[in-house]
Every structure is written in structure tokens, then in C-alpha cells.
C-alpha positions in Angstrom: -10.0 19.6 25.4 -9.8 22.0 22.4 -7.8 21.7 19.3 -4.8 23.6 20.6 -4.7 21.6 23.8 -4.9 18.3 21.9 -2.2 19.4 19.5 0.1 20.3 22.3 -0.6 17.0 24.0 0.3 15.1 20.9 3.4 17.2 20.3 4.6 16.4 23.8 4.0 12.8 23.0 6.4 12.9 20.1 3.9 12.9 17.2 5.4 14.8 14.3 2.1 15.8 12.5 0.4 16.7 15.8 -1.9 19.4 14.4 -3.2 17.2 11.6 -3.7 14.2 13.9 -5.5 16.4 16.4 -7.9 17.6 13.8 -8.6 14.0 12.6 -9.2 12.7 16.1 -11.5 15.6 17.0 -13.5 15.0 13.9 -13.7 11.2 14.6 -14.9 12.0 18.2 -17.9 14.0 16.9 -17.8 16.5 19.7 -18.0 13.9 22.5 -15.3 14.7 25.0 -15.3 11.2 26.5 -14.9 9.5 23.1 -12.1 12.0 22.2 -10.2 11.1 25.4 -10.6 7.4 24.5 -9.3 7.9 21.0 -6.4 10.0 22.1 -5.3 7.4 24.7 -5.4 4.8 21.9 -3.2 6.9 19.8 -0.8 7.5 22.6 -0.2 3.8 22.8 1.0 3.9 19.2 -2.1 2.4 17.6 -2.2 3.6 13.9 -4.3 6.7 13.5 -6.2 5.1 10.5 -7.3 2.3 12.7 -8.7 4.7 15.2 -10.5 7.0 12.7 -11.3 4.1 10.4 -10.0 5.8 7.3 -7.0 7.5 5.6 -6.6 10.0 2.8 -5.0 8.4 -0.3 -4.7 9.9 -3.8 -7.6 12.3 -3.0 -9.8 9.4 -1.9 -11.0 8.4 1.6 -9.9 4.8 2.1 -11.6 2.7 4.8 -8.9 1.0 6.9 -9.9 -1.9 9.2 -8.0 -2.8 12.3 -5.3 -5.4 11.7 -4.9 -4.3 8.0 -1.7 -2.5 6.7 -2.2 1.2 6.6 -1.4 2.7 3.1 1.4 5.3 3.3 1.6 8.6 1.4 4.7 7.6 -0.7 2.7 4.8 -2.2 0.6 7.4 -4.0 3.4 7.8 -6.5 3.2 4.1 -7.3 -0.5 4.2 -7.6 -0.6 7.2 -9.9 2.1 5.7 -12.1 0.1 2.4 -12.4 -3.0 4.4 -13.3 -1.1 6.3 -16.0 -0.3 2.9 -17.7 -3.9 1.5 -17.4 -6.0 2.2 -20.5 -9.7 2.9 -20.3 -11.5 -0.4 -20.3 -8.2 -2.2 -19.4 -7.3 -4.8 -16.8 -5.2 -4.4 -13.7 -4.0 -6.7 -10.9 -3.0 -5.3 -7.5 -1.0 -7.9 -5.6 -0.8 -7.6 -1.8 -3.7 -5.2 -2.1 -4.1 -4.7 1.7 -6.9 -2.2 2.2 -7.3 -1.9 -1.5 -6.0 1.7 -1.6 -4.0 1.3 -4.8 -6.8 -0.7 -6.6 -9.4 1.9 -5.5 -7.2 4.6 -7.0 -7.0 2.8 -10.3 -10.8 2.4 -10.4 -11.2 6.1 -9.6 -8.9 7.1 -12.4 -10.2 4.5 -14.9 -13.8 3.7 -14.1 -14.2 1.5 -17.1 -11.3 -0.8 -16.1 -11.5 -4.1 -14.3 -9.2 -4.0 -11.3 -8.6 -7.1 -9.2 -7.0 -7.1 -5.8 -5.4 -10.1 -4.2 -4.0 -10.7 -0.7 -2.9 -13.5 1.5 -4.7 -12.0 4.4 -8.4 -12.6 4.5 -8.9 -9.5 6.7 -7.3 -7.4 4.0 -9.6 -8.9 1.3 -12.6 -8.0 3.4 -11.3 -4.5 3.8 -10.5 -4.1 0.1 -14.1 -5.2 -0.8 -15.4 -2.5 1.6 -13.5 0.0 -0.6 -15.3 -1.3 -3.7 -12.5 -3.5 -4.9 -13.1 -6.9 -6.5 -10.7 -8.8 -4.2 -9.7 -12.4 -3.7 -7.7 -14.2 -1.0 -4.6 -16.2 -1.9 -0.9 -16.2 -2.7 0.0 -13.6 -5.3 -1.6 -14.6 -8.7 -3.1 -18.0 -7.5 -6.6 -16.7 -6.7 -7.2 -14.7 -9.9 -10.6 -15.5 -11.5 -10.4 -17.7 -14.7 -12.2 -15.2 -16.9 -9.8 -12.3 -16.2 -7.5 -12.7 -19.2 -4.1 -10.9 -19.5 -3.5 -7.6 -17.6 -2.4 -4.2 -18.9 -0.9 -3.4 -15.5 0.3 -5.3 -12.5 1.0 -3.2 -9.4 2.1 -4.2 -6.0 3.2 -2.9 -2.6 4.6 -6.3 -1.5 6.6 -6.9 1.7 10.2 -5.7 1.0 11.8 -4.9 4.4 14.9 -7.1 5.0 14.3 -9.4 7.9 17.3 -8.0 9.7 15.9 -4.5 9.5 12.5 -5.3 11.0 13.7 -4.4 14.5 14.6 -1.0 13.2 11.1 -0.1 12.3 9.1 2.3 14.6 9.0 0.8 18.1 5.3 0.3 18.1 4.9 -1.2 14.7 4.6 -4.8 15.7 2.6 -4.1 18.8 -0.2 -3.6 16.3 0.7 -4.5 12.7 1.7 -8.0 11.6 5.2 -8.7 10.3 3.5 -10.4 7.3 3.0 -6.9 5.8 6.7 -6.0 6.0 8.9 -9.1 6.0 10.5 -9.5 2.6 12.9 -12.3 3.6 16.5 -12.1 4.5 17.4 -9.4 2.0 13.9 -8.0 1.5 13.8 -9.4 -2.1 12.0 -12.7 -1.8 8.5 -11.6 -2.8 9.7 -8.9 -5.2 11.6 -11.5 -7.1 8.6 -13.8 -7.1 6.5 -11.1 -8.6 9.1 -10.2 -11.2 9.3 -13.9 -12.2 5.6 -14.7 -12.3 4.1 -11.4 -13.7 5.0 -12.1 -17.3 2.5 -15.0 -17.4 -0.3 -12.6 -16.6 0.7 -9.5 -18.6 -0.1 -8.5 -22.1 2.9 -7.7 -24.3 3.7 -4.1 -23.6 2.0 -4.2 -20.3 3.5 -2.6 -17.2 4.7 -4.0 -13.9 4.9 -1.3 -11.2 6.4 -2.2 -7.8 7.1 -0.2 -4.7 10.7 -0.8 -3.5 13.0 0.7 -0.9 16.5 2.0 -0.6 19.1 0.5 -2.9 16.9 -2.5 -3.9 16.8 -1.5 -7.6 20.5 -2.4 -7.8 19.9 -5.6 -5.9 17.3 -6.6 -8.4 19.4 -5.7 -11.5 20.4 -9.3 -12.2 16.9 -10.7 -11.8 15.5 -8.0 -14.1 18.2 -8.6 -16.7 17.3 -12.3 -17.0 13.6 -11.7 -17.4 11.7 -10.3 -20.4 11.4 -6.7 -19.2 12.4 -3.5 -21.0 12.2 0.2 -20.2 13.0 0.0 -16.5 12.2 3.3 -14.9 12.8 4.4 -11.3 10.0 6.2 -9.5 11.3 8.9 -7.2 9.6 11.5 -5.0 10.2 15.2 -5.0 13.3 14.8 -2.8 14.8 12.3 -5.2 14.2 9.3 -2.9 13.5 6.0 -4.6 9.9 4.8 -4.2 9.4 2.2 -6.9 10.2 0.8 -10.3 8.2 0.6 -13.5 8.9 -2.1 -16.1 7.5 -3.0 -19.4 6.9 -6.6 -20.4 8.2 -7.7 -23.8 
């Protein structure tokens, strides 16, 4: 099976970026036709491409992605780059719900002298983040932070923010492979976002930044919570199409 044949097969299977996926699968197969067929069949079941190839491109880096760990999406690059812009050389950053460690690894790449900590409730994610060179700890949000860390210049997070009622609307194969833990943000999708907003000031330096990925109209839903907390300079992060991707807040 050559590249054109594989691209056509994936297109017929409904894969939007069939040409790109075909190239990645062929590279992962290393010229072995039997291995390629096995990888393609796995992809046709809906298994995430990054689990099959073992990695994903993110902010110009190659991020290792283990099976059962949330796959970083392209739109999160905007959040990662905004967080990196707020992190000084030699600064401290905390990446909550770090997953594979893609965001934390980006911060380390942009600011090699910084100390960047990743935390995640999922032990598999912590192992994955460490494989990407991230100092990572298992636990609930800020609970597992090392005692010698001090206050952070930046806290960034891609926390679960999908409203529970919207979970069935995600791609049909999502929960055949990925866990709801990575998506379920509670009834309105705000539970963990609000927790981070409330808890982050205890770990931020005055003037430090909190950068969070959010979806849809959630900024408006969070207005009341942001107003009662000690944040200033709230900025929306949008992509080139004007779609909301995150928020950036300054503490104090």
C-alpha cells in the first residue's frame, strides 16, 4: 500500500486530514507492510493517532504520548505560548492537569532556565509527562507540589471543562479509548475551572499570571467568580478565526 492508496483509504473512512495521517502512519510503520496494515486498522477503529504513532507535534516539539493519556490538541498551543510569554527566565511555572506534559515541555523549551512543575490526578499521565522531561507529581491540583517550590510566576492549565450534558456530543469514538476524567468539568463544565481560579492566588506571586483553556461562552459564565477574586487584566485568548481558546488573568 503506497501513500496515495492509504490516503484514499483514510478519506473513505471519514478522516479529515487523511493525507497527513497517512504520512505519519507510514513513517511509524518503517516500511513494514504488515505493521502498516496493523496500524491502519487500529486507526480505523477510532484509536487516537498519537497513541498509535507514540507522539504528536506540539509547539514545534515532538511530544511523546502514551496510551490512555489525553492527546494534546493544536488549539492548546495558543494557551502554551501565552503562558510562556508570561514566564520570565529563571522563573517558576505550574502546569495543572498536565497530561502528557505538552504545555510544561513547551514552557521548558521556551525558558530553559525556569523550573516548571506538572501535576495530574492520573498516575499514567505523570509517567508520560516525566518521559517528556517534565518534573511531574501525582495528585489533585496543587496538593502534590513540592515544599521547596515557592510562589509561581505562571500557573497554566488545560483542565476538564466540558459540561457533563455535552459529553455524549463528543466524537463517537472518544470514550471507547479516552477517559471521561480528561473531559468532565461537572454539570456546567465549570467545577474544576472555578477551583483553579479560587486556589491559584495562594500559589502565585503578585503580578503572576493564570492562563486557562476554556471553551465556548465559558468566560461569561465565569465572570462572577473572576469578579470576586483578586484578578486584574483579564484577557481572552482567541485563535485566528476569532474563536475563544482561553483566558489570561493577572493576580493582584
